[in-house]
C-alpha positions, 0 to 999 in steps of 0.5 A: 499479527506485522504492519507494513507502511508503505509511502509515496506519492502519487500523481493524481489522489483520485486515480490512485484513489480508486484503483486502491480501492479496486484492489482489495478484493485481490491484497486479501487474498495475496494476506492483507487483513487490514488497511488505512491509508492516510493523506498528508495535511500539507501535500494532496498527493502525498499517500501513507498507508497501513496493511497488516499480515499474519507474517512477516514473510506474508508482507515480505511476498505481497511487497514484492508480487509483481503484480503489486508493481500493475496496480501501483503505476497504472494508478499513478505511484510517482515515486518511490515508495517508503517500505519499513514492517513494523509489530505491536511491541 
């Protein structure tokens, strides 16, 4: 299993969360097996999410998809995401 972490800033957490939740079913068709969202305790708009995938290739295809970029833009992401991939050691 591959766990991908994404950290970025959002202009309005409530707006972003609604868009994130609405994208859930579509994310599943793109290979996401599980996910969670974390919000900074000090800055509401600082969001980190993780997504689980079967393979690194699937994770990279997801993060590179045009559809994901569209959803993130509409959700109000205001910074370039920091993305990293991990696996259980």
